[in-house]
Backbone as CSV, one residue per row, in Angstrom:
resi,resn,N_x,N_y,N_z,CA_x,CA_y,CA_z,C_x,C_y,C_z
1,MET,-39.418,24.948,-3.292,-40.750,24.422,-3.260,-40.796,22.987,-3.794
2,PHE,-40.007,22.695,-4.811,-39.987,21.350,-5.380,-38.696,20.608,-5.042
3,ALA,-38.116,20.953,-3.914,-36.832,20.365,-3.509,-36.941,18.845,-3.385
4,ARG,-38.008,18.361,-2.799,-38.181,16.912,-2.626,-38.279,16.235,-3.983
5,LEU,-39.027,16.802,-4.886,-39.194,16.255,-6.223,-37.858,16.278,-6.981
6,ASP,-37.105,17.357,-6.843,-35.792,17.434,-7.481,-34.855,16.362,-6.932
7,ARG,-34.908,16.161,-5.633,-34.086,15.146,-4.981,-34.460,13.745,-5.494
8,LEU,-35.750,13.479,-5.631,-36.205,12.185,-6.133,-35.777,11.974,-7.590
9,ARG,-35.858,13.026,-8.379,-35.421,12.927,-9.776,-33.912,12.658,-9.861
10,ALA,-33.153,13.327,-9.020,-31.711,13.123,-8.990,-31.380,11.689,-8.564
11,GLU,-32.099,11.196,-7.568,-31.908,9.826,-7.104,-32.236,8.830,-8.222
12,HIS,-33.312,9.142,-8.959,-33.724,8.289,-10.072,-32.638,8.272,-11.158
13,GLU,-32.103,9.415,-11.504,-31.039,9.511,-12.510,-29.803,8.727,-12.071
14,LYS,-29.481,8.845,-10.790,-28.338,8.135,-10.245,-28.556,6.618,-10.341
15,ALA,-29.769,6.172,-10.040,-30.099,4.748,-10.128,-30.032,4.258,-11.574
16,LEU,-30.497,5.083,-12.516,-30.418,4.723,-13.930,-28.967,4.577,-14.378
17,LYS,-28.110,5.467,-13.914,-26.685,5.407,-14.260,-26.067,4.120,-13.711
18,LYS,-26.400,3.775,-12.462,-25.895,2.543,-11.871,-26.383,1.328,-12.668
19,LEU,-27.633,1.388,-13.102,-28.197,0.292,-13.895,-27.450,0.146,-15.223
20,GLU,-27.167,1.255,-15.887,-26.404,1.231,-17.141,-25.021,0.637,-16.912
21,ASP,-24.354,1.070,-15.853,-23.021,0.566,-15.538,-23.059,-0.935,-15.255
22,ALA,-24.074,-1.360,-14.511,-24.206,-2.780,-14.190,-24.467,-3.590,-15.457
23,GLN,-25.295,-3.066,-16.353,-25.592,-3.764,-17.602,-24.329,-3.902,-18.454
24,LYS,-23.521,-2.855,-18.504,-22.255,-2.923,-19.243,-21.353,-3.994,-18.646
25,LYS,-21.291,-4.030,-17.323,-20.455,-5.022,-16.650,-20.954,-6.436,-16.939
26,VAL,-22.260,-6.630,-16.934,-22.839,-7.939,-17.244,-22.447,-8.356,-18.665
27,GLU,-22.550,-7.441,-19.608,-22.199,-7.738,-20.996,-20.711,-8.049,-21.128
28,GLU,-19.860,-7.284,-20.435,-18.417,-7.525,-20.483,-18.063,-8.883,-19.891
29,THR,-18.652,-9.215,-18.750,-18.333,-10.498,-18.125,-18.892,-11.656,-18.941
30,ALA,-20.044,-11.475,-19.571,-20.596,-12.521,-20.436,-19.654,-12.787,-21.609
31,ALA,-19.088,-11.732,-22.174,-18.138,-11.886,-23.275,-16.876,-12.606,-22.794
32,LYS,-16.417,-12.271,-21.586,-15.228,-12.930,-21.038,-15.494,-14.411,-20.784
33,VAL,-16.682,-14.723,-20.289,-17.041,-16.122,-20.049,-17.058,-16.887,-21.371
34,LYS,-17.677,-16.303,-22.386,-17.751,-16.946,-23.698,-16.355,-17.176,-24.263
35,GLU,-15.493,-16.194,-24.133,-14.111,-16.313,-24.606,-13.368,-17.403,-23.824
36,GLY,-13.583,-17.437,-22.520,-12.949,-18.461,-21.687,-13.421,-19.859,-22.044
37,GLU,-14.712,-20.003,-22.309,-15.249,-21.304,-22.708,-14.639,-21.752,-24.028
38,ALA,-14.526,-20.834,-24.977,-13.931,-21.168,-26.270,-12.480,-21.596,-26.099
39,THR,-11.751,-20.905,-25.244,-10.360,-21.257,-24.986,-10.261,-22.646,-24.370
40,GLU,-11.145,-22.953,-23.440,-11.138,-24.278,-22.807,-11.426,-25.371,-23.833
41,VAL,-12.406,-25.139,-24.695,-12.735,-26.130,-25.721,-11.531,-26.357,-26.623
42,LEU,-10.895,-25.285,-27.048,-9.722,-25.417,-27.913,-8.593,-26.171,-27.223
43,SER,-8.387,-25.901,-25.940,-7.313,-26.591,-25.230,-7.620,-28.080,-25.063
44,ILE,-8.888,-28.413,-24.861,-9.267,-29.822,-24.741,-9.043,-30.538,-26.064
45,VAL,-9.470,-29.906,-27.153,-9.289,-30.497,-28.475,-7.797,-30.668,-28.765
46,ALA,-6.994,-29.678,-28.441,-5.550,-29.765,-28.664,-4.933,-30.865,-27.802
47,GLU,-5.377,-30.962,-26.560,-4.859,-31.982,-25.646,-5.163,-33.382,-26.164
48,MET,-6.315,-33.537,-26.775,-6.726,-34.838,-27.301,-6.100,-35.128,-28.667
49,ASN,-5.449,-34.123,-29.246,-4.865,-34.251,-30.590,-5.911,-34.661,-31.625
50,TRP,-7.095,-34.072,-31.516,-8.182,-34.368,-32.444,-8.107,-33.466,-33.656
51,THR,-8.562,-34.013,-34.755,-8.760,-33.193,-35.946,-10.165,-32.615,-35.858
52,PRO,-10.481,-31.619,-36.671,-11.857,-31.099,-36.667,-12.880,-32.187,-36.997
53,GLU,-12.492,-33.124,-37.862,-13.408,-34.215,-38.219,-13.681,-35.124,-37.022
54,GLN,-12.637,-35.404,-36.242,-12.807,-36.241,-35.056,-13.698,-35.549,-34.031
55,LEU,-13.525,-34.259,-33.879,-14.379,-33.508,-32.962,-15.828,-33.549,-33.433
56,ALA,-16.030,-33.376,-34.735,-17.388,-33.430,-35.287,-18.000,-34.804,-35.059
57,ASP,-17.203,-35.864,-35.249,-17.703,-37.223,-34.995,-18.098,-37.390,-33.533
58,PHE,-17.264,-36.881,-32.649,-17.556,-36.974,-31.214,-18.865,-36.268,-30.876
59,ILE,-19.031,-35.082,-31.406,-20.251,-34.311,-31.129,-21.470,-35.032,-31.677
60,LYS,-21.375,-35.517,-32.920,-22.508,-36.246,-33.518,-22.864,-37.473,-32.695
61,GLU,-21.846,-38.231,-32.325,-22.068,-39.461,-31.570,-22.756,-39.172,-30.244
62,ASN,-22.349,-38.108,-29.582,-22.938,-37.789,-28.285,-24.273,-37.084,-28.404
63,GLU,-24.523,-36.413,-29.501,-25.844,-35.822,-29.737,-26.882,-36.924,-29.844
64,GLU,-26.491,-38.007,-30.500,-27.404,-39.135,-30.679,-27.689,-39.853,-29.372
65,LYS,-26.812,-39.693,-28.418,-26.951,-40.399,-27.138,-27.135,-39.423,-25.980
66,LYS,-27.931,-38.394,-26.198,-28.130,-37.381,-25.156,-28.649,-37.963,-23.859
67,THR,-29.407,-39.013,-23.942,-29.960,-39.591,-22.721,-28.886,-40.240,-21.871
68,ASN,-27.767,-40.605,-22.505,-26.652,-41.187,-21.763,-25.743,-40.060,-21.307
69,ALA,-25.600,-39.863,-20.019,-24.835,-38.733,-19.487,-23.329,-38.965,-19.530
70,SER,-22.900,-40.197,-19.671,-21.456,-40.461,-19.659,-20.880,-40.369,-21.068
71,VAL,-19.572,-40.168,-21.136,-18.876,-40.113,-22.416,-18.848,-41.510,-23.004
72,THR,-19.010,-41.608,-24.306,-19.046,-42.903,-24.971,-17.660,-43.542,-24.933
73,PRO,-17.501,-44.676,-24.214,-16.189,-45.300,-24.108,-15.625,-45.743,-25.458
74,GLY,-16.470,-46.246,-26.359,-16.016,-46.711,-27.665,-15.363,-45.616,-28.478
75,PHE,-15.828,-44.399,-28.312,-15.254,-43.286,-29.075,-13.804,-43.070,-28.669
76,ASN,-13.542,-43.082,-27.387,-12.172,-42.861,-26.921,-11.244,-43.959,-27.424
77,ASN,-11.688,-45.204,-27.392,-10.863,-46.303,-27.875,-10.647,-46.192,-29.379
78,LYS,-11.654,-45.727,-30.096,-11.577,-45.576,-31.546,-10.441,-44.643,-31.945
79,PHE,-10.175,-43.637,-31.141,-9.144,-42.661,-31.461,-7.895,-42.831,-30.604
80,GLY,-7.766,-44.004,-29.977,-6.534,-44.319,-29.262,-6.348,-43.565,-27.964
81,LYS,-7.408,-43.119,-27.359,-7.306,-42.399,-26.085,-7.841,-43.275,-24.962
82,THR,-7.438,-42.941,-23.757,-7.954,-43.642,-22.591,-9.334,-43.105,-22.268
83,ASP,-10.006,-43.783,-21.391,-11.329,-43.345,-20.963,-11.241,-41.946,-20.360
84,SER,-12.234,-41.115,-20.625,-12.191,-39.725,-20.167,-12.130,-39.614,-18.652
85,HIS,-12.691,-40.598,-17.947,-12.643,-40.547,-16.486,-11.211,-40.712,-15.997
86,GLU,-10.419,-41.551,-16.691,-9.024,-41.718,-16.324,-8.263,-40.415,-16.546
87,SER,-8.515,-39.759,-17.675,-7.859,-38.487,-17.968,-8.216,-37.454,-16.907
88,GLU,-9.477,-37.427,-16.518,-9.937,-36.495,-15.489,-9.204,-36.761,-14.176
89,GLU,-9.075,-38.038,-13.817,-8.385,-38.385,-12.579,-6.922,-37.973,-12.637
90,LYS,-6.284,-38.183,-13.783,-4.880,-37.805,-13.926,-4.711,-36.301,-13.801
91,ARG,-5.640,-35.523,-14.405,-5.568,-34.075,-14.293,-5.752,-33.639,-12.846
92,ASN,-6.677,-34.288,-12.132,-6.914,-33.935,-10.737,-5.715,-34.282,-9.876
93,GLU,-5.039,-35.387,-10.177,-3.852,-35.774,-9.415,-2.736,-34.753,-9.616
94,ALA,-2.623,-34.235,-10.827,-1.574,-33.268,-11.123,-1.765,-31.967,-10.356
95,ILE,-2.982,-31.670,-10.017,-3.297,-30.427,-9.288,-3.028,-30.665,-7.858
């Protein structure tokens, strides 16, 4: 007598389970993305041979110049590095 209602309830439960599984997957992939971003930041800092203080200076300097979208050329020269665009081009050439 309530076969249709039972079927709808079962379908609803199945959809809830899929939603839970999808939410878990979203959380897992978000954690992987965050971990990957942290790894990339660390590799960039290591590649630049920066100290934590130099990184902090870079961040402060660029926070103050948020309206300027390009990397501050003076900062790179201050720490004996080439312009970031040159480094980017060299990395792209290597690929």
